[in-house]
C-alpha positions in Angstrom: 120.1 190.5 54.0 118.5 193.4 55.1 121.0 195.7 55.7 123.6 196.3 58.6 121.1 196.2 61.3 120.3 192.5 60.6 123.9 191.7 60.2 124.7 193.2 63.5 121.7 191.6 65.4 122.9 188.4 63.5 126.1 189.3 65.5 125.0 189.4 68.6 123.2 186.1 68.1 126.3 184.3 66.8 127.9 185.9 70.1 125.4 184.6 72.4 126.0 181.2 70.8 130.0 181.5 71.4 129.4 182.8 74.8 126.7 179.6 75.5 129.2 176.9 74.1 132.2 178.5 76.4 130.2 178.2 79.2 128.7 175.1 78.8 132.3 174.1 78.1 133.4 175.1 81.3 130.9 173.6 83.3 131.6 170.7 81.9 135.5 170.8 82.6 134.4 171.7 86.0 132.0 169.1 86.5 134.6 166.4 85.1 137.5 167.8 87.4 135.3 167.1 90.7 134.3 164.0 89.5 138.1 163.0 88.8 139.1 164.7 92.4 135.9 162.6 94.2 137.0 159.2 92.3 140.7 160.1 93.3 139.4 160.8 97.1 137.7 157.2 97.3 140.2 154.9 95.5 142.7 156.8 98.2 140.9 156.3 100.7 140.1 153.0 100.4 144.0 152.1 99.6 145.3 153.4 102.7 142.6 151.4 104.4 144.6 148.5 102.5 141.0 147.4 100.6 142.1 148.2 97.5 145.3 147.8 95.2 146.6 146.7 92.0 143.9 144.0 91.0 140.3 146.1 92.5 141.5 149.4 90.6 141.6 147.3 87.4 138.6 145.8 88.5 137.3 149.2 89.1 138.2 149.9 85.3 137.0 146.6 83.8 133.3 147.3 85.5 133.2 150.8 84.2 133.8 149.4 80.7 131.8 146.3 80.5 128.9 148.4 82.1 128.9 151.9 80.0 131.2 150.9 77.2 130.7 154.3 75.8 132.5 156.1 78.6 136.3 156.5 78.1 138.7 158.0 80.3 138.8 155.2 83.0 141.4 153.1 82.6 143.6 151.6 85.5 146.5 153.7 84.7 143.7 157.0 84.9 141.8 155.9 88.1 145.5 156.0 89.4 146.2 159.4 87.9 142.7 160.6 89.9 144.0 159.0 93.4 147.4 161.2 92.7 145.1 163.9 91.5 143.7 163.8 94.8 146.4 163.3 97.1 148.5 166.0 95.4 145.2 168.8 96.2 143.6 167.7 98.9 145.1 170.2 101.1 145.0 172.9 98.2 142.4 175.8 99.7 142.2 176.3 95.9 141.1 172.9 94.5 139.8 170.1 97.3 137.9 172.6 99.9 135.9 174.4 96.3 135.2 171.0 94.7 131.2 170.7 95.8 130.1 167.0 96.8 126.8 166.6 94.5 128.8 164.2 91.9 129.8 161.3 94.5 127.6 159.3 96.7 130.6 157.3 98.3 131.4 157.8 101.7 
């Protein structure tokens, strides 16, 4: 290494990498939470209209597994958790009102 100056530059670059990694993680986490909330909203609405029940949620889970086998986290139990998540926070000004709608095209 050519000296203290280079080490400082390298540390600055490493710091930038770490910051970018943290920002990517936060972005991905926020988007997943938004997606789970919106899936929960959709399931909740379908259950309320009596269109969906346990077997339909199981079918949805199986459909996801069959069509996207590498995607994890969408078991029937997890989908029911998404529904509970939505129902718990739908009236919270810090959650439901602030999640953007760009990930869910369901109505």
